[in-house]
C-alpha positions as CSV (number, residue, x, y, z in Angstrom):
1,G,82.1,190.8,-133.3
2,I,78.7,189.2,-135.2
3,C,80.5,189.1,-138.7
4,V,83.0,186.2,-139.2
5,P,85.7,188.0,-141.2
6,C,86.5,189.8,-138.0
7,R,86.1,187.0,-135.3
8,A,87.2,184.4,-136.7
9,G,89.9,186.3,-138.5
10,T,91.4,188.6,-136.0
11,V,92.1,185.3,-133.6
12,D,94.0,183.6,-137.2
13,L,96.0,186.6,-136.8
14,H,96.7,186.6,-133.7
15,D,97.8,182.5,-133.7
16,T,100.0,183.5,-136.5
17,M,101.8,186.4,-135.3
18,Q,102.3,184.1,-132.2
19,R,104.1,181.6,-134.1
20,I,106.1,184.7,-135.8
21,L,106.9,185.8,-132.3
22,A,108.1,182.9,-131.2
23,G,110.0,181.8,-134.0
24,N,108.0,179.0,-135.5
25,A,106.6,180.6,-138.4
26,T,107.6,179.9,-142.2
27,Q,107.6,182.5,-145.4
28,L,104.3,181.0,-146.1
29,D,102.9,182.2,-142.5
30,L,104.3,185.9,-143.7
31,D,102.1,185.7,-146.8
32,D,99.0,184.3,-144.9
33,V,99.0,187.3,-142.5
34,A,99.2,189.5,-145.4
35,G,96.1,188.0,-147.1
36,R,94.1,187.8,-143.8
37,G,94.4,190.8,-143.1
38,A,93.8,192.4,-146.7
39,L,90.3,189.5,-146.5
40,I,89.3,191.2,-143.2
41,R,89.8,194.3,-144.2
42,A,87.6,193.8,-147.5
43,T,84.9,191.4,-146.1
44,S,84.1,192.7,-142.4
45,R,80.8,194.7,-141.5
46,C,82.0,197.6,-139.2
47,G,85.1,200.2,-139.2
48,L,86.6,197.7,-136.6
49,G,87.1,195.4,-138.7
50,A,88.0,197.2,-141.4
51,T,90.9,198.5,-139.5
52,A,91.8,195.5,-137.1
53,A,94.5,194.2,-139.1
54,N,96.2,197.7,-139.7
55,P,98.9,197.3,-137.5
56,I,100.1,193.9,-138.7
57,L,99.9,195.0,-142.6
58,T,101.4,198.3,-141.9
59,T,104.8,196.6,-139.8
60,L,104.8,194.0,-142.4
61,T,105.0,196.9,-145.1
62,K,107.3,198.9,-143.1
63,F,109.6,196.8,-141.4
64,P,109.7,193.6,-143.4
65,D,113.3,192.6,-142.2
66,M,112.0,192.5,-138.8
67,Y,109.7,189.9,-139.6
68,Q,112.4,187.6,-142.1
69,D,114.1,187.9,-139.0
70,R,112.1,186.1,-136.9
71,L,111.2,182.9,-139.6
72,C,112.3,179.5,-138.7
73,T,114.9,178.2,-140.9
74,Q,114.5,174.6,-141.6
75,H,117.7,172.6,-140.9
76,D,116.1,169.4,-140.0
77,T,113.4,167.1,-141.2
78,L,111.0,168.7,-138.1
79,L,108.6,170.9,-139.6
80,P,109.2,174.6,-138.5
81,A,105.7,175.5,-137.3
82,F,105.4,172.9,-135.0
83,D,105.5,174.2,-131.8
84,L,106.5,171.1,-129.5
85,D,105.6,173.4,-125.9
86,A,101.8,174.3,-127.4
87,A,101.3,170.4,-128.4
88,L,102.4,169.5,-124.9
89,A,100.5,172.4,-123.0
90,G,97.8,170.5,-121.9
91,F,99.3,167.4,-120.7
92,G,100.6,168.1,-117.6
93,E,97.2,169.9,-116.5
94,A,95.5,166.1,-117.9
95,L,98.2,163.9,-116.0
96,S,96.9,165.8,-112.9
97,E,93.2,165.2,-113.4
98,L,94.0,161.5,-113.9
99,K,95.8,161.1,-111.3
100,A,93.3,162.9,-108.8
101,D,90.5,160.9,-110.5
102,G,92.5,157.7,-109.8
103,A,93.9,156.5,-112.8
104,S,97.1,155.6,-113.2
């Protein structure tokens, strides 16, 4: 898209929804999703952008317990929103490239 609210906002919503689905989100993430969805709706230049967040916003309203059940509760000192798997995702590929280039 040519407008930033839709182009960047929907990617941000997608990333946050992935954290929610993985159980790595906090209440702050849910609040941010609602706020960002409303912002995308209000500032997008076309109908697609204005309605892009509707499925998420509707399910937040109609099924809040499903979202609450997926939130991470902090029982230790680790940040609940930190995703170790995502942080290490490129490590294996980078290591393989280094080995292929002769570095050790």
